[in-house]
N, C-alpha and C positions, 0 to 999 in steps of 0.2 A: 360608463358608470364605474365608480371605484368602490368596491366592497371589501378591500383589504383592511383588516384590523390587526392590531398587535396580538401576537400569540400570548396566551396566558402562561403562567409558570408551569402548570401541569403538562401543557402541550410541548413547551420547550424541553422539559425534562424527559418526556417520552420520546421526542425526536432525538435527543442526545443519547438516550438508551439504545435506540435503534442503531446509532453509529457505533456504540460500544460492541454490540453483537456482530455487526457487519465487519468491523475491522479485526475482531478476534479471529473470525474465519479467514479473512484475507491474509493476515499475518501468519497464521498457521500454515497456509498453503505457500505463501511467498518465501518464508524463511526456512521451511523444513521439508518441502516436497523433494528437493534435490538430495538432502541429507537422508531422507527416509528410503528412497529408492536406490540411491547410489551407495551410501555407506552402510546401510542396514541390510537391504535386500540384495545388493550386489549387481544392480544394473550398471552398465558401463557409463562413465561420466559423459562420454561422447554421445551415446544414445539418448541420455537424458537431456543434453544440450539441444539436440535436434528436436526432440519432442516439445520442449518448452518453447522453442522458437516457432515451430510449426503451428502450435496452438495459437500463438499470437498473430500469425499470418491469417489463420482462420477467423480470428476476432476482427480483423480489418474489414471483413464482410459482414460478420454477425452483429457487431455493435451498432453501426449506423442503421441496420434494418430494425434492431430492437428499439432504437430511438424513434424511428418512424412509426412502429407499432404503438408505442406509448403515446405519441402525438395524436394518433387516430383513435385511441381508446375513449369510449364514452360509456360509463355504466352508472347505475344509481349509487354506487359506492365511491365514485370518483374516477379520475384518470390514472392516478398513480398507485393508490393503495392496493388494488387487486393484483397488479404485477409485483408489487413489493412483497405481498404475502405469498403468492405462488412461487416467485423466485426464491424466497427464503426457504420454504419447505423443501423444494426440489434440490436446492444447493446443499442443504444440511444432509440430505440423504446421500448425495453424490460425494460429499466430503468424507462421510463415514466409509463409504466403499473405497475411496481413493487411499485412505490410510489403513485399510483392512485387507490388503492383498492376500488371497488364499495362499497358505504356506506351501502347497504342493506345486504352485507355479514356479517356473524357472526359465532361463534363457529367453527365447523369442516370445514365449507366452507371457512372461512377466513384462516385457517391453510393450507388447500390445495392450496389456491391461493398464499399464501406466499411461500410455498414450490416450486410450479411450476415456478413462476416468478423468484425466486432467483436462482434456478438451471439453467434456461434459461439464466439469466444474466451472470452466470459464464461461460457457454458455449460460448456465443457470445463475452464476454470479452477476452477469450482465443484466439478467432479467429483473434483479432486485436493486442493483446499484444505480442504474440509470434513473428509474423513477424516484429513488431516494434523493439524489442530488438535484434532480430537476425541480424539486419542490422549493428550493431556496429562492430563485427569482420569482416564483409564483407567490410565495408567502410574503415577500418583502417589497418595500418601495425603492430600495437601493440605499446607497450611502451607509450611514452608521447602523441603521437597522439591519441591513443585509450583512454588514461586517460582524455585527453582534451574533446573529444566528449562525453565520459561517464559522465564527470563532468557537462558539459553543459546540457545534457539530464536529468540527475538526479536533477540538480538545477532547471530546468524548471518544472520538475515533482513536485518538492517541492513547486514551486510557485502555481501550480494547486491545490495541497493538501492544502496549506495554505489558498488560496482564499476560498475554501469550508469551512474549519474550522472557518475562520473569519466571513463569511457573512451568513452562513446557518440559524442559530437560529433567528437572527434579520430579515433576508429576509423572512423566512417562516412566522414569526409573521406578518410582514407588508403586505405580499401578502394575507395571510389568512383573515386579517381584510378588505383588499381592495376588495376582491372578495367574501367574506363570508357574508358581510352585518352586521347588528347590531343584538344584542340579542342572539348570538350563544355562545356555551360553548368554553372554552379555548381549549379543545380537538378538537373540530370541526374547530376552527381557524387553528390549526396546521395541521390537516388533509388536509384541502383545500390548505393551504400555501405550503405544501410539493409538492402537485400535480403541482401547477403553477411554483414553483421554479425549479422543475425537467425539465420542458419544456425548461426553459432558459438554464440550464446546457446542456441538450441534443443537442440543436441547436448549441451552441458554440462548443461542442465536434465534431459534424459533420463538421462544418466550419473549425476548426483548422486542422482536419485530411485531408480535401480536399486540403488545402493550402500545407500541408506537402507532400502529394502525387504528387502535381503538380510541386513542386520545388526541391524535393529530387530525384535524378536519381540514380538508382541502378548501382553500379560500382564494384560488387563483382568479384574478379579475380579467385575465387575458384569455380571450377566445382563440386558442391556439389553432393555427392553420394545420391542415393535413397534407403537406406537399408530397410530391412523389419522391422516390429515392434520388432520382436525378436532380430534382430541384433542391433537395436538402444538401447534396454534395456541392452543388453550385453555390448555395447560400453560405456554406462553410468556407469554401475557397475564397469567396468574395469578402469574408470577414477576416481581414489581414491581422487584426489584433488577436482574434481567437487562435489563428495559426501561430502567431508569435508566442503566445502563452503555451500552446500545445507543445511546440518544439522545446521550449524551456523546461516544461514539466518532464518530458521524456529524458532529456539530458541530465537534469538534476536527480530525478528518481533513479535513473539507471546507475548513476555514480554512487548514490547512497546504498542502493540494493546490492551492488557488488559486495560491499563490506558486510551487509547483513546476511548475505548468503554464505560468506566465508568465515565469519567470526567464530562460529562453533567449531570449525576445523582448526582455527588458530588456537583456541583453548585446548582442544583435544590433542592435536599433534605437534604444536609448537610450544605454547606455554606449559602444557603437559602436567605431569604429576598425577598421583592417584586421586587427588581431590579436584580434578579439572571441572567436574560438574558444579561443585560448590563455587569455584572461582567464576565460572561462566554465569551462574545464577546471580552472584553478588554483583558482577559488572552489569548484567542486564537489568537488575533491580535499580541500580543507581542510574543507569542510562534511561530506563523507562520513566523514572521519577523526574529526571531533568527534562525529558521531552514533554511530559505533561505540564510541568511548571512553566516551561517556555511558552507553551500554547496559552495557558490560562492566566499567567502572571507577567512573564517577561514581554511577550508581544503586546498585550494591552498597555503595559507601562511604557515601552518604547514608542508606542503609537501616539502617546501624548506629546512627544517631542519630535517625532520624525514621521514622514509620509511612509506609506507601505512600500513604495519603490526604494526608498533609502534603507528601510529595514531589510528588504530583500538583499541588497548589497552587503549590509552588515552581516547577515546570516551566511551568505556565501563566503565572506572573509573568515568568519568563525570556523566554518567547516574546513576550509583549506588549512588554517592554523592547526586545527585538531588532527587532520591527517598527517601533517608534517611531524607533529610531536608524537603521534602514534608510531610512525615509522622509526623515529629516533629512539623511542623507548623500547620498542619491540626488538630492535637490533642490538640491544645490550643484553647482558646475562641476568637481568632483573627477574625475580620470581615473586614479587609482591604485587598482587592484583590492584592494590589501592593506588599504585603509581599510574595505572591505566585510567584512573578516574579523571585526570587532567585532560587528556585528549578526548576522553568520553564526554566530558562536560561540553566542550566546544562542538563536537559532532552532533550529539543528541539534541542540544539546545537549538542548533541551527536547523536540524531536521524538523523539530517541532514547529518552529516559526515558519519555515518554508511551506509546510503542509497547509497552514492557515493562509499564508499570503498568496500562494498560487491559486487556491480556490477562490479567494476574493478577486484576484485578477481575472480569472475565468468567468466568474459571475458578472463582472463589469463589462465583459465583451458582449454579453447578451443585449444590454442597453445600446452599446455601440452598433451592434448588428441590426437592432430594430430601427435605429435612426438612419443607418446607411442603406439597408435593404428593405425597410418598411415591413418587417416581419420579425416577431420574437421567435427564436429557435432554441428554447431551453433544452428540449430533449436532444436536439442535434448537438449542441455545444457540450452538454454533459455526457452524452454518449461518447463523445471524443475523449472526455476526461477519463471515463472508464477504460476506453481502449488504450490510451497512451500510458496510463498507469500500469496496465497489464503488459503493454508492449515493453515498457521499461523493465518490468519484472522478467519478461522473457529474455530480453537482450542481456541483462545483468546475469541471469541464471546461465545463459549460454556461455558468457565470458568466464563465469566462475567454474562451470563444468569443464570448459576447455582448459583452464589453468590446472584443474585437478587431474585431468587426463595427461597433460604434458608433464606435470610434476609427479605423476604416478602416486598420488596421495589418496588413500582410502583405508577402510577398516583392515584390509589385508596387509597394509604396509607394515604394521607392527603387531599383527595378530598373535604372534608367539609371545609377545610381552604384554598382551592386553590386560592380564590380571595385575600387572605391576604398574606400568606407565605406557600409555599409547604413544608418547613422544619418543620412546626408545626405538631405534632403528630408522628414524626419520633423519635424513641427512641435512647438513647446514644449507646446501643448495636448495633443497626442497622448502625448507623453512623460509629462506630469504625470498624465494619466488612467490610464496604465499603472502608474505608481508608486502611485497611490492605490488602485487595484484590488488591487495586490499586498500592500498594508499595512493600509489602513483597514478594508477588508472583513474580513480575518482577525481584526483586533483586536476588532471588534464580535462576531464569532462566539465568540472565546475568552472574552470577558467574560460572554456569555450562558451558556457552558458552565460557567463557575465557579459562577454562581448556581444553575444547574440541579442540578449535582452536589451542592452543599452542602445543598440542600433535599431531595434524593431518596435519596442513597446512605447506607446505615446499617451496612454490613458492615465494621466496624473489626476490627483484629487480635483483640481480645478476643471480639468477636461470632463471628468465624469459628472460634476455638478452642472456644467454647461450642457452636456448631452441630456441629462435628466430634465432640465428646464425646456429644452427644445422639444423633447418628446411630449411633455405636458402641454405645451402650447399647441403642438400639432394635434393632440387628442381633443383639445378643446374645440378647435376648428372643425374636426371631424364630427 
């Protein structure tokens, strides 16, 4: 029996709002956790790199287990919404604790605090992220309907990410001065500011998820199996297209996240100037806007003329061009932030489109897996999405932390000149090392991802349509 119906406008908007809050939280952690503990609180970059990678190794075991739990859940409120709400509330609490380290902590105590809170944050984020994305195949029939909902959710996620990227640095500074009083150090201002800013983000996160849970009713027509962990791993391994997309997502996201982890250091210690926060915010505002427009306008426009696979290659090419031009501009003596808008356009637009495309590809592998393995594994597949995105975040943060450690780049580098210009005292070698890590390493990753995807992914639009027809025919017979 097929009881799937098109989602109404309110349900779509509420689902999108849930993505806004979810990715606000994710971007705050992904982009600023290294900066918070390493640059503000003084934890060594090497220690933070180990913590971030260790947390991702832990997720390798936690995420598939959470996918199994979701698959087995049966309540009168549905399969997904209970975990979505529980995960959101607990993650909001842990998020606040993570960015509110007790000021009396130092040394090994601070390292332990960072490790515990970050691992707990990953666990609780998984609790809500897996059920959120698992809804997509359950709500849609596939094809254009699925792409439409995926594009909406990814676009709204992009809005959440962009909001954090745009407002964090200036908001943290403003809140730190507001609640920190006069005569405190710049580090103390940022420490206090992050704590209060996180409260605002956490409250909005819970509010948006509640609205999502109230207005989005579960309509899955698929009576999902409850396989064992062993069976779920076997099913995933047997789905070669899911594995192809998973590897591509890891490589692409890792490449992009390296830059997002280091861009604040670039503006603070390389681009420099007393107004580095304003320049960083201006660049982030432009980039965030481009990313959203790419998701909402550029991708749907290009989709009229090209397949998703072709747009994937277009996006990868744009990102590579952006990184090359960023390195070229950063290597000059330019001080005009508007010049950085050119590489920023290519990188952020590509990032926006890739976020939509990879999710569409992953959703398509669910149908492929059903045809091949005779079982729909939404929770398994999308638990892998959660894991691989966090894995990419961990790898990129480790690479970024390692580069900061090697370059000896931190708040202490120019602390004596902090009141004037943080870039004072930073050598040309340190600056060039930072620029190359931000650009050359991502280019290498993206080139590899292009060749990997070209050789592994076979789910063209025609193939997906063929698979959908075969599944429909088989279901009729059953």
